[in-house]
C-alpha positions as CSV (number, residue, x, y, z in Angstrom):
1,M,-12.7,0.6,23.8
2,K,-9.4,0.6,25.5
3,V,-9.0,1.6,29.0
4,N,-6.2,4.0,30.0
5,T,-4.8,2.0,32.8
6,K,-1.9,4.4,33.0
7,R,-3.3,7.9,33.6
8,N,-2.5,7.7,37.5
9,L,0.8,6.4,37.4
10,P,4.3,8.1,37.6
11,R,6.1,8.7,34.5
12,V,8.9,6.5,35.0
13,V,6.6,3.6,35.9
14,S,4.2,4.4,32.6
15,D,7.6,4.5,30.6
16,W,8.6,1.6,31.7
17,Q,4.9,-0.3,31.0
18,D,4.9,1.2,27.2
19,W,8.5,-0.1,26.9
20,M,7.5,-4.1,28.0
21,D,3.9,-3.4,26.1
22,D,5.8,-2.5,23.0
23,F,9.0,-5.6,23.6
24,F,5.9,-8.1,24.2
25,N,3.5,-7.1,21.6
26,I,6.4,-6.3,18.8
27,S,6.4,-9.4,15.4
28,P,10.0,-10.8,15.3
29,T,10.2,-8.8,11.7
30,G,9.3,-5.3,13.4
31,L,11.8,-5.8,16.1
32,L,14.5,-6.8,13.6
33,N,12.9,-3.2,11.8
34,K,13.3,-1.1,15.0
35,I,17.1,-2.0,15.0
36,G,17.8,-1.3,11.7
37,I,17.5,-4.8,10.0
38,T,15.1,-5.1,7.0
39,T,13.5,-8.2,5.3
40,P,12.1,-7.2,2.1
41,A,8.5,-8.2,1.2
42,V,8.4,-11.1,-1.5
43,N,5.4,-12.5,-3.9
44,I,6.1,-15.6,-5.5
45,R,3.4,-17.3,-8.1
46,E,3.6,-20.3,-10.5
47,D,2.7,-20.0,-13.8
48,D,2.5,-22.9,-16.7
49,D,6.5,-22.8,-17.5
50,A,7.9,-21.2,-14.1
51,Y,8.3,-19.8,-10.6
52,V,8.2,-15.9,-10.4
53,I,9.7,-14.7,-7.0
54,E,9.7,-10.9,-6.4
55,V,11.9,-9.3,-3.9
56,A,10.9,-5.4,-3.3
57,A,14.4,-4.0,-2.6
58,P,14.3,0.0,-3.7
59,G,17.4,1.9,-3.7
60,M,19.4,-0.9,-4.6
61,E,21.9,-1.8,-8.1
62,K,21.5,-5.1,-9.8
63,S,25.4,-5.5,-8.9
64,D,24.5,-5.6,-4.8
65,F,22.7,-8.7,-5.1
66,K,24.0,-12.5,-5.0
67,L,22.1,-15.6,-6.4
68,A,23.2,-19.0,-5.9
69,V,21.8,-22.3,-5.7
70,H,22.8,-25.4,-3.7
71,R,21.0,-28.6,-3.8
72,D,17.4,-27.8,-3.5
73,T,17.6,-24.3,-2.0
74,L,18.0,-20.9,-3.7
75,T,19.6,-18.1,-2.0
76,I,18.8,-14.6,-2.3
77,S,21.5,-11.8,-0.8
78,C,22.1,-8.2,-1.3
79,E,24.5,-6.0,0.6
80,K,24.9,-2.2,0.0
81,K,27.3,0.2,1.9
82,E,27.4,3.9,1.4
83,E,30.0,6.4,3.1
84,K,29.1,10.1,2.5
85,E,31.1,12.9,3.6
86,E,30.4,16.6,3.7
87,K,32.6,19.4,4.7
88,E,31.2,23.1,5.1
89,E,33.5,25.9,7.1
90,D,34.3,24.3,10.2
91,Y,31.8,21.6,10.1
92,Q,32.6,18.0,9.1
93,R,30.0,15.2,9.1
94,R,30.7,11.6,7.8
95,E,27.4,9.5,7.5
96,F,27.9,5.8,7.0
97,S,25.2,3.5,5.5
98,Y,24.8,-0.4,5.5
99,S,22.2,-2.3,4.5
100,S,21.7,-6.4,3.9
101,F,19.2,-9.0,3.6
102,R,19.5,-12.9,2.7
103,R,16.6,-14.8,1.9
104,T,16.4,-18.5,1.2
105,F,13.8,-20.3,-0.6
106,T,13.2,-24.3,-1.2
107,L,12.8,-24.8,-4.8
108,P,10.4,-27.4,-6.1
109,E,11.9,-30.9,-7.3
110,D,10.5,-29.5,-10.9
111,V,12.8,-26.4,-11.0
112,D,15.7,-26.4,-14.0
113,R,18.7,-25.3,-11.9
114,N,20.3,-24.3,-15.0
115,A,17.7,-22.1,-16.2
116,I,17.2,-19.7,-13.2
117,E,17.2,-16.0,-14.5
118,A,17.2,-12.6,-12.1
119,S,17.1,-9.0,-13.7
120,Y,16.2,-6.1,-11.5
121,K,13.8,-3.1,-12.9
122,R,12.4,-0.4,-10.6
123,G,13.2,-1.2,-7.1
124,V,12.0,-4.7,-7.9
125,L,14.4,-8.3,-8.4
126,Y,12.6,-10.7,-10.1
127,V,13.7,-14.1,-10.1
128,K,12.4,-16.7,-12.9
129,A,13.1,-20.5,-12.1
130,I,12.0,-22.4,-15.4
131,K,10.5,-25.7,-14.5
132,L,11.7,-28.7,-16.2
133,P,10.2,-30.9,-18.9
134,E,8.1,-33.7,-17.2
135,G,10.3,-36.5,-16.0
136,E,13.6,-34.8,-16.1
137,V,15.8,-34.6,-13.2
138,A,17.6,-31.2,-12.1
139,D,21.3,-30.4,-11.4
140,K,22.1,-29.2,-7.9
141,S,24.1,-26.1,-8.2
142,K,24.1,-23.1,-9.9
143,T,25.1,-19.2,-9.6
144,I,22.9,-16.8,-11.1
145,K,24.1,-13.4,-12.9
146,V,21.4,-10.4,-12.2
147,E,20.7,-8.9,-15.9
């Protein structure tokens, strides 16, 4: 049961207390979302022959993504900029839209850095990292094209 301790407080004090509660009770991700920075949800699974990363990124185009491998790190970044201008009678409105994110993942030793594939379908980026045959050593750098 939640007790309302604010009901007898002046409005300014109550608003200040709400703000402090929000500030100290919000997660880092929630705080970033409140100021317009988002981090997409990610699913990672391991199959017999590969690791698959699924990144939820609706509204993007495949050309918005950049993927790169350097040593043991896979970096997925995305940037989308839009500018919209509307003119009606004496009114003019311009709207800018910008969204971006960057996620990094440490690759397991058994991933073939030259056999990483990416595709973007229905708002989800799929990254497939093929495993090396047992006993082989991986190259450390690679750029991946999104199909």
